[in-house]
C-alpha positions in Angstrom: 20.0 -2.4 -3.5 23.3 -3.3 -1.9 25.7 -1.5 0.6 28.9 0.5 -0.3 31.2 -0.1 2.7 33.7 -2.8 3.0 33.7 -3.4 6.7 30.1 -3.5 7.2 29.2 -6.3 9.7 26.1 -8.3 8.6 23.4 -9.0 11.2 22.2 -12.8 11.9 22.7 -15.5 9.3 19.7 -17.1 7.9 18.8 -20.5 6.2 19.0 -21.3 2.4 15.4 -20.1 1.9 16.2 -16.7 2.9 19.4 -16.3 0.9 17.7 -17.5 -2.1 15.2 -14.9 -2.5 12.8 -14.2 0.6 13.5 -11.2 2.6 16.8 -9.3 2.7 18.7 -9.9 6.0 22.2 -9.9 5.0 24.5 -8.6 2.2 27.8 -9.4 0.7 29.7 -6.1 0.9 30.3 -4.3 -2.3 33.7 -3.4 -2.7 34.3 0.2 -3.7 37.4 1.3 -5.7 39.7 2.6 -2.9 40.9 5.4 -5.2 37.6 7.2 -5.1 37.3 9.3 -2.0 34.2 8.6 0.0 33.3 11.5 2.6 31.6 11.3 5.7 28.2 13.1 6.4 26.3 14.4 9.4 22.6 13.9 9.5 22.1 17.7 9.2 23.9 17.7 5.9 22.1 14.6 4.8 18.6 16.2 5.6 19.3 19.2 3.3 18.9 16.8 0.4 15.2 16.1 0.6 13.7 16.9 -2.4 13.2 15.3 -5.8 15.7 17.3 -7.3 18.4 16.9 -4.8 17.7 13.5 -2.9 20.0 11.3 -0.6 18.9 8.5 1.3 20.7 6.5 3.9 20.7 2.5 4.3 22.4 1.0 7.2 24.7 4.4 7.5 25.7 4.3 4.2 24.6 7.3 2.0 23.4 7.0 -1.5 22.7 10.0 -3.9 19.8 8.9 -5.9 18.9 12.0 -7.4 19.6 10.8 -11.0 18.1 7.5 -10.5 15.2 7.7 -13.0 14.6 3.8 -13.2 14.2 2.6 -9.8 12.0 -0.4 -10.1 9.7 0.8 -7.2 9.1 4.3 -8.8 10.6 7.7 -8.2 7.9 8.9 -5.9 9.0 6.3 -3.1 12.5 7.5 -3.3 11.1 11.0 -3.0 9.3 10.2 0.1 12.6 9.0 1.9 14.7 11.8 0.6 17.0 12.9 3.4 15.9 10.3 5.7 17.0 6.8 7.0 15.4 4.3 4.7 17.0 1.2 6.3 13.9 -0.3 7.9 11.7 0.4 4.6 14.6 -1.2 2.3 14.5 -4.4 4.4 10.6 -4.4 4.3 10.4 -3.9 0.6 13.4 -5.9 -1.3 13.3 -9.6 -1.6 16.2 -10.2 -4.0 19.3 -8.6 -2.8 21.5 -9.9 -5.5 19.6 -8.0 -8.0 19.1 -4.9 -5.9 23.0 -4.7 -5.4 23.3 -4.3 -9.1 21.3 -0.8 -8.9 22.4 0.7 -5.6 26.4 0.4 -5.8 26.8 3.1 -8.3 24.9 5.6 -6.2 27.1 5.2 -2.9 28.7 8.4 -1.9 30.0 7.7 1.4 28.9 6.9 5.0 27.1 8.6 8.0 29.5 10.2 10.4 29.6 8.1 13.9 27.2 10.2 15.7 24.0 9.6 17.3 20.9 10.5 15.3 19.2 13.1 17.6 15.8 12.2 16.5 16.1 8.7 17.5 16.0 7.9 21.1 17.6 4.8 22.9 14.2 3.3 23.3 13.6 3.7 19.5 17.0 2.0 18.7 16.1 -0.9 21.2 12.7 -1.4 19.4 14.5 -1.4 16.1 16.8 -4.1 17.2 13.9 -6.2 18.8 11.9 -5.6 15.7 14.8 -7.1 13.8 15.0 -10.1 15.9 11.2 -10.8 15.5 12.1 -10.6 11.6 14.7 -13.2 11.7 12.5 -15.3 13.9 9.8 -15.3 11.1 12.6 -16.2 8.8 13.7 -19.1 10.8 10.0 -20.3 11.2 9.8 -20.2 7.2 6.8 -17.6 7.6 8.2 -15.9 4.3 7.7 -19.2 2.3 4.2 -19.5 0.6 2.0 -22.5 0.3 1.7 -23.2 -3.2 -1.5 -25.2 -2.4 -3.1 -22.3 -0.8 -2.4 -19.9 -3.8 -3.7 -22.6 -6.4 -7.0 -23.0 -4.5 -7.3 -19.2 -4.4 -6.6 -18.6 -8.0 -8.8 -21.4 -9.1 -11.7 -20.2 -7.0 -11.4 -16.7 -8.7 -11.4 -18.3 -12.0 -14.5 -20.6 -11.0 -16.5 -17.6 -9.9 -15.8 -15.7 -13.1 -16.7 -18.7 -15.2 -19.8 -19.0 -13.1 -20.9 -15.5 -13.7 -20.7 -16.1 -17.5 -22.1 -19.7 -17.4 -25.4 -18.4 -15.3 -26.3 -16.0 -17.9 -25.6 -18.0 -20.9 -27.3 -21.1 -19.5 -30.2 -19.5 -17.4 -30.9 -16.5 -19.4 -31.3 -12.7 -18.4 -34.2 -12.7 -15.9 -33.8 -11.3 -12.7 -32.8 -14.2 -10.8 -29.7 -15.4 -12.9 -28.9 -11.8 -13.7 -28.3 -11.0 -10.0 -26.6 -14.3 -9.3 -24.1 -13.4 -12.3 -23.3 -10.0 -10.9 -22.9 -11.7 -7.4 -20.4 -14.2 -8.8 -18.5 -11.6 -11.0 -18.2 -9.3 -8.0 -16.8 -12.0 -5.7 -14.5 -13.0 -8.8 -13.3 -9.3 -9.0 -13.0 -8.6 -5.2 -11.0 -11.7 -4.6 -9.0 -11.2 -7.4 -8.0 -7.6 -5.8 -6.7 -9.5 -2.7 -4.8 -12.1 -4.9 -3.1 -9.8 -7.2 -2.1 -7.8 -4.0 0.1 -10.7 -3.0 1.9 -11.3 -6.3 2.3 -7.3 -6.6 4.3 -7.7 -3.3 6.3 -10.7 -4.6 5.0 -12.9 -1.7 4.2 -15.9 -3.7 7.2 -17.1 -5.9 10.8 -16.8 -5.1 11.5 -15.6 -8.6 10.3 -12.1 -8.9 9.6 -12.5 -12.6 7.0 -15.2 -11.9 5.2 -12.9 -9.5 5.1 -10.3 -12.3 3.8 -12.6 -14.8 0.7 -13.8 -12.5 0.3 -10.3 -11.3 0.1 -9.0 -14.9 -2.5 -11.9 -15.7 -5.0 -11.2 -12.7 -4.5 -7.4 -12.7 -4.7 -7.0 -16.3 -6.7 -10.0 -17.8 -9.0 -10.7 -14.8 -9.6 -7.2 -13.2 -8.8 -4.9 -16.3 -6.4 -2.5 -14.6 -2.7 -1.6 -14.9 -0.2 -3.5 -12.5 2.2 -0.7 -12.9 -0.5 1.7 -11.7 -1.1 -0.5 -8.6 2.6 -0.6 -7.8 3.1 3.2 -8.1 0.1 3.8 -6.0 0.5 1.0 -3.2 4.2 1.3 -2.6 3.7 4.9 -1.6 1.1 3.7 0.7 3.3 1.1 2.4 6.1 3.4 2.5 4.4 6.4 4.4 0.8 5.1 5.5 -1.5 7.8 6.4 1.2 10.4 6.0 -0.1 13.6 4.6 1.2 14.3 1.0 2.8 11.2 0.9 0.2 8.3 1.2 -2.0 8.6 -2.0 -4.6 7.1 0.0 -5.0 10.3 1.9 -5.3 12.5 -1.0 -9.1 12.5 -1.3 -9.8 16.2 -0.6 -12.2 16.8 -3.5 -14.6 14.3 -1.7 -13.4 13.6 1.6 -11.3 14.9 4.5 -9.3 12.4 6.7 -7.9 12.6 10.1 -7.7 16.0 12.2 -4.9 18.1 10.1 -6.3 17.8 6.7 -9.8 19.2 7.7 -8.1 22.3 9.2 -5.9 22.8 6.2 -8.8 22.4 3.9 -10.9 24.7 5.8 -8.3 27.5 5.8 -8.3 27.0 1.7 -12.1 27.2 1.7 -12.4 30.2 3.8 -9.9 32.1 1.8 -11.9 31.7 -1.3 -15.3 31.4 0.3 -15.8 28.1 -1.0 -18.3 26.0 1.4 -18.3 22.4 0.4 -20.3 20.0 2.5 -17.8 18.0 4.1 -19.7 18.0 7.5 -22.1 15.6 5.6 -19.4 13.3 4.3 -20.1 10.6 6.5 -23.5 10.3 5.0 -22.5 10.4 1.4 -19.5 8.1 2.0 -21.4 4.8 0.9 -22.7 6.6 -2.3 -19.6 8.6 -3.4 -16.8 6.2 -2.6 -17.9 3.1 -4.5 -18.4 5.3 -7.5 -14.6 6.2 -7.3 -13.9 2.6 -8.9 -16.1 2.9 -12.2 -15.6 6.5 -12.4 -12.2 7.6 -11.3 -9.8 4.5 -10.5 -10.9 3.0 -14.0 -9.9 6.1 -15.8 -6.7 6.8 -13.9 -5.4 3.3 -14.3 -5.7 3.6 -18.1 -4.3 6.9 -18.2 -1.4 5.7 -16.2 -0.6 3.1 -18.7 -0.9 5.2 -21.7 1.0 8.2 -20.1 3.9 6.0 -19.0 3.8 3.8 -22.0 3.3 0.5 -20.3 2.5 -1.4 -23.2 2.2 -4.8 -21.4 -0.4 -3.4 -19.1 -2.4 -2.0 -21.9 -2.0 -5.5 -23.7 -3.2 -7.4 -20.7 -6.0 -4.9 -19.7 -7.3 -4.6 -23.3 -7.9 -8.3 -23.4 -10.2 -8.0 -20.2 -12.2 -5.5 -22.2 -12.2 -7.7 -25.4 -13.2 -10.4 -23.3 -16.0 -8.8 -21.4 -17.4 -6.9 -24.3 -17.3 -9.9 -26.6 -19.4 -12.0 -24.3 -21.6 -10.0 -22.3 -23.3 -8.0 -25.1 -24.4 -11.5 -26.7 -26.9 -11.8 -23.9 -27.6 -8.2 -22.8 -26.8 -6.1 -25.7 -24.3 -3.3 -25.6 -26.2 -1.0 -23.6 -27.0 -3.8 -21.2 -23.5 -4.9 -21.0 -22.4 -1.3 -20.1 -25.0 -1.3 -17.3 -23.7 -4.7 -16.1 -20.3 -3.5 -16.1 -21.1 -0.2 -13.9 -23.1 -2.3 -11.6 -20.3 -4.7 -11.2 -17.6 -2.0 -10.6 -20.1 -0.2 -7.9 -20.3 -3.5 -6.0 -16.7 -4.3 -6.3 -15.7 -0.7 -5.3 -18.0 -0.8 -2.2 -16.3 -4.2 -1.0 -12.9 -2.6 -1.7 -13.6 0.6 0.1 -15.1 -0.8 3.4 -12.2 -3.2 3.6 -9.3 -1.0 2.7 -10.8 2.1 4.8 -11.6 0.0 7.8 -7.9 -0.6 8.5 -6.6 3.2 7.9 -9.1 5.9 7.8 -9.9 5.5 11.3 -6.1 5.8 12.4 -3.8 9.0 12.9 -3.6 10.8 9.7 -0.6 13.1 10.2 2.3 15.0 8.5 5.8 13.2 8.2 7.6 12.3 11.1 10.8 10.8 10.0 12.1 10.1 13.4 9.5 7.4 13.8 10.9 4.0 13.5 9.2 1.4 10.8 7.4 -0.3 13.8 5.9 3.0 15.0 5.0 4.2 11.6 2.9 1.3 10.8 1.3 0.8 14.0 0.2 4.5 14.2 -1.6 4.0 10.8 -3.2 0.7 11.0 -5.4 -1.7 12.7 -6.7 -5.3 12.4 -10.1 -6.9 12.3 -10.4 -10.1 14.4 -9.7 -13.5 12.6 -12.4 -15.7 11.5 -12.8 -18.1 8.3 -15.3 -15.5 6.9 -13.2 -12.3 7.6 -10.1 -13.9 6.3 -11.9 -14.7 3.0 -13.8 -11.3 2.9 -10.7 -9.2 3.5 -8.1 -11.4 1.7 -6.3 -11.8 5.0 -6.0 -8.1 5.4 -7.8 -8.2 8.6 -4.2 -8.7 9.7 -3.3 -5.4 8.3 -0.8 -4.6 11.1 1.1 -7.6 10.3 1.0 -7.0 6.5 2.3 -3.6 6.8 5.3 -4.7 9.3 6.0 -7.7 6.7 4.7 -6.5 3.3 6.4 -9.7 1.4 5.0 -12.2 3.9 2.4 -14.6 2.3 -0.8 -13.5 3.7 -1.7 -17.0 4.9 1.2 -16.8 7.3 0.3 -13.3 9.0 -1.6 -14.6 11.9 1.3 -16.8 12.8 3.6 -13.9 13.6 0.4 -11.8 15.3 1.4 -13.1 18.9 4.9 -11.8 18.7 3.8 -8.6 17.2 1.3 -8.0 20.2 4.0 -8.8 22.9 6.3 -6.3 21.1 3.6 -3.7 21.3 2.9 -4.4 25.1 6.7 -4.3 25.9 7.0 -0.7 24.4 3.4 0.5 25.3 2.2 0.9 21.7 -1.3 0.4 21.0 -2.4 -2.4 19.1 -5.9 -1.9 17.6 -8.3 -4.9 16.5 -11.9 -4.7 16.2 -14.7 -6.9 15.0 -15.6 -6.5 11.3 -19.1 -4.6 12.1 -17.1 -2.4 14.5 -14.5 -1.7 12.0 -17.0 -0.5 9.2 -19.0 1.7 11.6 -15.8 3.5 12.8 -15.2 4.6 9.2 -18.3 6.9 9.3 -17.6 7.6 13.0 -14.1 9.0 11.8 -15.6 10.7 8.6 -18.2 12.7 10.9 -15.6 13.6 13.4 -13.3 15.1 10.3 -16.2 16.7 8.8 -17.2 18.5 11.9 -13.8 19.8 12.5 -13.8 21.0 9.1 -17.1 23.0 9.5 -16.1 24.4 12.9 -12.7 25.5 11.5 -14.4 26.9 8.3 -17.0 29.0 10.3 -14.4 30.3 12.8 -12.3 31.5 10.0 -15.2 33.0 8.1 -16.5 34.9 11.2 -13.0 36.2 12.0 -12.6 37.5 8.3 -16.1 39.1 8.8 -15.2 40.7 12.0 -12.0 42.0 10.6 -13.8 43.6 7.4 -16.3 45.4 9.7 
């Protein structure tokens, strides 16, 4: 994306590393044809254009009509989530190659925000935004957006080594229980660690050239993991744009099985009471470790293939097809087709368990609420995210997503640098009295169940109250 005003004053200058491809901090103003009449708009008018059929976004007080932008690289839904809102901070967080982005955005510029104060942003929030931008600039000056090639080479090699070990153990030592379980363990490690590593390439955190990140992302997500990279981008960027925001973050849309937070249980109870359908959400903390891991082999695996087919992502289909060809060409040689299917199902369940307990421990226990567009990027991410304490094991087990707060604030920062910015983030939280939540690994996992139990209990109480009220009214 770019900016449409000729007289825009850029913020701080940055070094060559940043100018080449890291994080967007400055722009070369795009000259707009002076003969084209560009209007000024109030926030009240901008917020009326807030749906997918009529969507305007604001970036640094420039107004863009992106209603007809059907080929946004980050997907249509992310644009919908910021329709009628100020997307400046999200824009800076997501985009790493300004020269490329400018080519897209210029055509959609329609004017500027009139120079009046946004009623929903307090002076304190404006100061916080300024301080956060200074922190981002500090991270740039420390080269924290520059990845370590050595780190990622080792990370990728250890994934490939575990996958090779999974096949080697079966073919070398046979299919008795010990080598079978060892093979499953090695493959589970490979798949789980692949999930964390493809995440880095998906965020364009490793290479300066986006195309290189995409190629490696396709390899690990498709060939090693058997999933669609485009599906991951589609889901994950929504999550980052609006974490824990109801009807925005896809990670909160689990209502057929689970209810999160305080608002969703009440909404679901109202629907259930209306149709007299009682679902045992009050037991969701008990069936969590049974149902949640099954989402990977039963639901996600189907959805990722369906996404690639429906959207005609032929490259994705080619990569993930190679995964299935590889797996079902080799494993049946030792286990037979039925045995290979059982092996595959068990692998996905174990991998899913690993993924679920890590991913949910950072978010499900935090605030889940409706969209509040007045929140700054910093407050939005801190409200929805918590950390797990640092240790060599925790770093490896979670793929450094134990620094989830820092990752959400700086999604394109390489994960091995997240801990380096943590002290400054904590200091900013102290300055503005914003809770910074960090827990031991075991406590974080236990809090998932505690949170689910609370939400389930809230649903049951609301449901029973509504049913009682309806019965009393009928009588």
